[in-house]
C-alpha positions, 0 to 999 in steps of 0.5 A: 935254377939250382932247385930245379936240378934234383927235380929234373934228376928225379924225372929222368931217373931210369930213362937210361935203363936198358931193356933186357933182351930175352927169348919170348915166353908167352906165359911169363914174358910181357908183350912187346912195348909200344908207347900208348900215346903214339898208338892212339889216332888223333883227330887233329887233321892233316899235319897239325900237331897235338898232345893226347892224354889217354886212360893210362894217364887218367889212372895215375890220379885220384878220380876227382883230380882232372887238373893233375892229369891235364898238367902232365902236358907241357905248355898247358897249366890248369889253375884250380881254385876248387872242383868247380873253379878251373882256369886253363892256360895254354902257352900263357894264353888265358892267364889274365882271365879272372875266373874260368877258362876262355880263349880256347875252343872245347869239344865233347865227342866232336860237339862244340861246348864253348859258349858264345863269348868263348867260355869253357867249363871242363868241370861239366864233365865227369873225369871217369867218363873221359877216355882221352883229351887231345890238346891242340896248342895255339891257333893251328887247329884251323878246323877247331876254331883257330883260337889263340889258346888252341882247342881241347877235344874231349872224348868219352870212353869207347865201348868194348867191341862185341861185349856187354859190361856193367862197371862200377867204381866206388871211391872214398877219401879225405874231407868225407869224399865219396864218389861213385860211377856206374856204367852200362855198355853194350856193343854188337854189330853196328850198335854201341851204347853207353849209359853212366850215372855218377855221384860226387860229394865232399866237404872240401879242404877249406871252410865253405867248400862243400860240393855235391854233384850228380850226373848222367851220360848217354852215348850211342852209335848206330849204323843206319846203312852200309855207308852211314851212322848216327850218334846220340849224346846226352850229358846232364850235370847237377851240382851245388858248390860252396865257394870259399873264394881267394884269401890273403897272404896272412890267412894263406900262411896261418891257416890255408883252410880258411875261407874269405870272411865275407864269403863265409858269412854269406855262405856263398855258393853256386848251383848249376844244372847243365844239359848238352844234347847232340845228334851226329850223322856220318855219311861216306859218299865214297872211299875218298869222301865223307861228311859228319854233321852235328846239331846240338843244344845246351842249357845252363841254369846258374844261381850264385849268391855272393857277398855283393849280390846274387846272380841268377842266369840262364843260357840256351845255346843252339848250333850246327857243325858240318865237316867234310873230309876227303882224299884226292891223289896225293892230297887230303882236304877238309872243309866245313862250317860251324854256327853257334848262337845262344841266348843269355839272360841274367839278373842280379839281386841284393844279398841281405845276408848281413840281416839274416841272423847268420843263416847265410844269403837272403835274396832282396830286391832286383838290381838288374835284368839283362839279356844278350844274344850271341852268335859266332860263325866259323868257316874252315878248310885245310888242304894237305899235299904230299910233295915227296915221300917224306915232305908234306905241306898243309894250308888252312884257312878259318873265317870267324864272325862274331856278333853280340846283341845286348838288351837292358830289360831293367832300366827304361828311358835314358837309362836303358843301355841296350846296344849291339856289338858287331865284330868285323869278320876275321880271316885266320890262315895257317901254314905248316910243313912236315918232314919225316925222318927214319926215327921221327919227324920235324915240323914247322907252323905259322898260324894266325889266331884270335880271342873274343872278349868275355862278357865282362869285357864287352860291358862297362860296370854300368852295363853298357856295351863297350864300343872300343873293345876289339878282338885279340889277334896274334901270329904263332911261329912254331918249330918242333920235332918228335922222335922214337928210339929203342924200338919205340920204347923211348919218345922225345918231343921238343917244341920251340914257339913264339906268339906275338899278341896284339890288342891284349885284352885286359879285365881291369878291376874297378870293384869287388866284382866289377871289371871293364875290358880294354885293349892294353897293348902287346905281349910276346909269348915264347917258350920251350916244351919238352916231353920224354918217356921211356918204357922198359922191362926191368925183368920178365914180369916188371915194366918201368916207365919214367917220364918228364914234361918240362915247360919254359915260359918266357912271356912278357909285355911288349907294349903295356901302358896303364895310366901313368904306369908303363909295364912294358918289358915285365914278365906276363902276369899269372904265368910261372916261368918253369913248369915240370911234371914227372913221374914213374909207373911200375907195372907187374904182370900180377896186376900190381901197379905203382904210380909216383907223380910230381909237379913243380910250379915256379913263382908266379907274378901276381901284379902287372908291376911284378911287385908281388909273386906267389911262392914256387912249390913241389907236390908229390902224389902216389898211388898203388893199384891192383887188378885181377880177374875173379872169374871169366866174367868178373874183374876187380880193381883196387886202388889207394893213394896219397896226394900231396905226400909232404903236406906242402902249403901251396897256391893251386890257383891265383887271382892276379891284380887283386885289390884290397878294398877298405884297407884289407890285404889283397886276396891273391891265393886259392890254397891247394889241398893238404895231405889227403888220402883216397881209396877206390874199388872197381868191379866189372862184369862182362856178360 
C-alpha cells in the first residue's frame, strides 16, 4: 500500500484549491463552471446509475488510444493486447475470457452490436467518431440486457445545430503511425447528416504488429412529421492487423518488442470486413408516451492465418429492438423487446507456413466446416415511482431466452457432430431505491444477471455441443452515493458492491487454441469505487481540473475445484486488486490546454493457483493542445503528446492460465508500447 500513497497524492493535488471570488468580467473572466459529466443526459432509464465518458475525456489522449479513455472509469479495466485485441472487464466480470470481450451488452446509437454468443468488439468503431460512452456497471440495466458485466452505450458525435461543417483531423506518431478522419456534417430544421471517412496505419511497437484500417460512418436523422422521426446508421470498417501474440517472461524482460516466434514465422494476421446498418423510427403518441423501434443488420467477414491453422468465418446478423417509454402521474415506465439472430459459418484449414520458404502462411486442406444458428430474445420492463419528493423506487424485469443450433458440414455419418442447445428461459429482476439530498443522493440496488457461454465454451475440442454447460448467473448488491459541492465544482461518487456468481464459466485450455468450457463453481466479486473531480479557477484566465478514480477489487473463488486442485479462497485470476486513474487538466482562455494523465495497475494473478503474477506498473501520459479561430469560418487545433513518458516496460494485457507446450515457457504477456510521440492538426470550416 505504501507505493500507492504518492500516486494518490498526485491525483488529489489541487483538489483543495479554492476558486477565487472575483467580479464577473465578460471579456477576461471564464464562464461559470459546471461539471460536464453531470450536465450530459444519460440514456439509462429510471434511477439506474451509470458512468459517462464524454468528448472532454477523449481529447486527453492519442486519437488511437481508446483503452486509456475507458480506463478512466472506476470499476472498469480494458486490457489491450493490440489495437484489434481488447478485453473489457467490469468489476472482474469477463476477466477469464481468453480473448476479446463478452459478458456485457454493447449498443451503438441504440442499436445492439453484441453478437449471438455475447461477444462485443469495441475496435469496430473509430475513436474520433465517438461523442460519448455510457457504462452501466453490473446487471442493473434491465432495458439493456441484464448481463453480469453490464452494458456499454456508444454514441456518435452530434451535429452542431443549424450549422454545416467540414472537419479534418490529421495525426502522425511513433511507429510510422498515420491517422486521418474527415467528417462532413449538416444540420437544419428537422434534418441532421454526418458522414465520416477514417484511415489508420501503423507499423506497431512489436514485430509483426502492422495495422491498416479504413472506415466509413453515415448517421442521419430526419423529422418525418410533427411527432415522428427517422434515423439511418451505417458503419463500415475494413482492417488488416498482424498479430504478434503473447510472449513469455524471458522475452518480456529482454525485449518486449518481440513477437511470439511461431506467429512471427507464420506472419499471422487477421483481415476483417465489418458492416452495421440500422434504421430507427421514433413516434411520440402523446406528451406521456413514445416508442423507438430499430431494425438492423450486421455482417462480418473474418480471415485469420494462425500457426496451428487458418480460420475463415462469416457472420450474418439480423435483429429488431422496440422500446416504449412513458409517464403516468408520479410514475415512469419503459417496456419493450429485443430479438437478435445470427448465422455463423466457419471453417479451418491447414497452415503450411513451414513449407512456404519463409513467406508466411499458406492455406492447405480443409480441417473443418461448421455452421451455427444463434438466437437471443429479451423482454424488458421497468416501473419507477416517486414516493415522496426525495424518495424514488424502481422495479425492473428482464426475460432472456437463448438458443444455439450447431451444424457439422464436414464430417458425415457417425462422425457428424450436429446438435442443438436450448437454454432455459431466465428471469432477471432488478430493484432500486434512490434518495435525493441537498447536495447529492444515495442509492441502493439489488439485481440478478446472467452470462451466456461463448462459442468455444459451447463446443468440445472435437466440435461437439457441450451438453453440460450452463449459463452463469449472479446477484448484485450495490450501495452508492453521488455528491456535488462548491457550486457544483467538486464531485465525489462512492460505490460499494458485492456480486455472487454461480456456475462460473471456465474456458479450460487443452491445446494451443483449443478450449473446453465448463461450470467450475462460484466466485465473489466485491469492491469499492471512488471518483473525484474538482474544477477551479486559478486566475481570471486559467482553469485547473484535477481528478482521480480508484478501484478496489476484492474478488475471489468461493468454490472452485479443478481436478485434484482446490482453488477455493484464491483471488480471482486476471484481476488487479488496485486500479488508479488520475490526472490534471489545465485550460487557458487563449486556447492552450495541458493534460497530464496517470494509470496505476496492481499485480495480476496469472494462474488459478496464484503461483504467478504480473508486475504492477505506473504509466504517465502528457498532451499539449492549442485551439484558435483563424477567421469567422475557420478554426484550427494543434496537439502534441507523449505516451508512457518514463518508458515503463509493462504488460497492457495478460493471458491467464497460459500453458507452455513442448517444454516452452508459458506466454502470459502482451507488452504495452514504449515511450512514443504523436502530433495532430485539426481544421474545421463552418459554412
